[in-house]
C-alpha positions as CSV (number, residue, x, y, z in Angstrom):
1,M,79.0,-34.4,112.8
2,E,82.2,-31.9,113.7
3,M,84.1,-35.9,113.8
4,K,83.0,-36.0,109.8
5,G,84.8,-33.0,108.7
6,M,87.7,-33.5,111.2
7,V,87.7,-37.0,109.3
8,G,87.9,-35.2,106.0
9,T,89.8,-32.2,106.9
10,F,92.3,-34.8,107.9
11,V,92.2,-36.7,104.9
12,A,92.4,-34.0,102.4
13,W,95.6,-32.7,104.2
14,L,96.4,-36.0,103.9
15,I,96.1,-36.2,100.4
16,G,97.8,-32.5,99.6
17,T,101.3,-33.5,101.8
18,V,101.1,-37.0,99.5
19,I,101.0,-35.2,96.2
20,G,103.4,-32.7,97.3
21,I,105.6,-34.9,98.4
22,I,105.7,-36.9,94.8
23,L,105.8,-33.0,93.1
24,S,109.2,-32.4,95.6
25,I,110.1,-35.3,94.8
26,I,109.9,-35.0,90.5
27,Y,111.3,-31.5,90.6
28,F,114.5,-32.4,92.6
29,V,115.1,-35.2,89.6
30,I,114.3,-32.8,86.7
31,T,116.5,-30.4,89.0
32,L,119.4,-32.9,88.8
33,F,119.2,-33.4,85.6
34,V,119.2,-30.1,84.8
35,V,122.1,-29.6,87.1
36,K,124.6,-32.1,85.5
37,A,123.7,-31.6,82.3
38,A,124.6,-27.5,82.6
39,A,127.6,-28.4,84.4
40,D,129.1,-30.4,81.7
41,I,128.4,-28.5,78.9
42,V,129.5,-25.0,81.0
43,F,132.4,-27.2,82.6
44,A,133.0,-29.9,80.0
45,E,133.8,-32.0,83.1
46,S,131.9,-34.5,85.0
47,L,130.7,-33.0,88.2
48,G,130.8,-34.6,91.1
49,T,127.2,-36.6,92.7
50,D,128.1,-35.3,95.6
51,M,127.7,-31.5,94.4
52,A,125.3,-32.6,91.5
53,V,123.2,-33.5,94.5
54,L,123.5,-30.4,96.9
55,S,122.5,-28.1,94.0
56,A,119.4,-30.1,93.0
57,A,118.9,-29.7,96.8
58,L,119.4,-25.8,97.8
59,I,117.7,-25.1,94.2
60,T,114.6,-27.4,95.4
61,V,114.4,-26.2,99.1
62,G,115.1,-22.5,97.6
63,S,112.3,-22.7,95.2
64,M,109.6,-24.7,97.6
65,L,109.9,-22.1,100.7
66,G,109.6,-18.9,98.0
67,G,106.6,-20.4,96.5
68,A,105.1,-21.3,99.8
69,G,105.6,-17.5,100.7
70,M,103.5,-16.5,97.3
71,R,100.0,-18.0,98.5
72,K,97.5,-16.0,100.0
73,G,97.2,-15.4,103.4
74,T,100.5,-16.2,104.7
75,L,102.7,-13.0,104.7
76,E,99.3,-11.5,106.0
């Protein structure tokens, strides 16, 4: 009986992790588009791909870590 609960917990964890990774990738792509568009509008010149990817990655990591701290019970 314990094995069933452990397998169920593992499957739920695995599904949650895969969904989290997929949503993180989608968020990164959207952030990359916004950073590139904002740089084109504000600076009126093209932003280098490496700097755009770095900026989007930092924004994504910051928001993911900031959102993780807001979960109930993690700050206790």
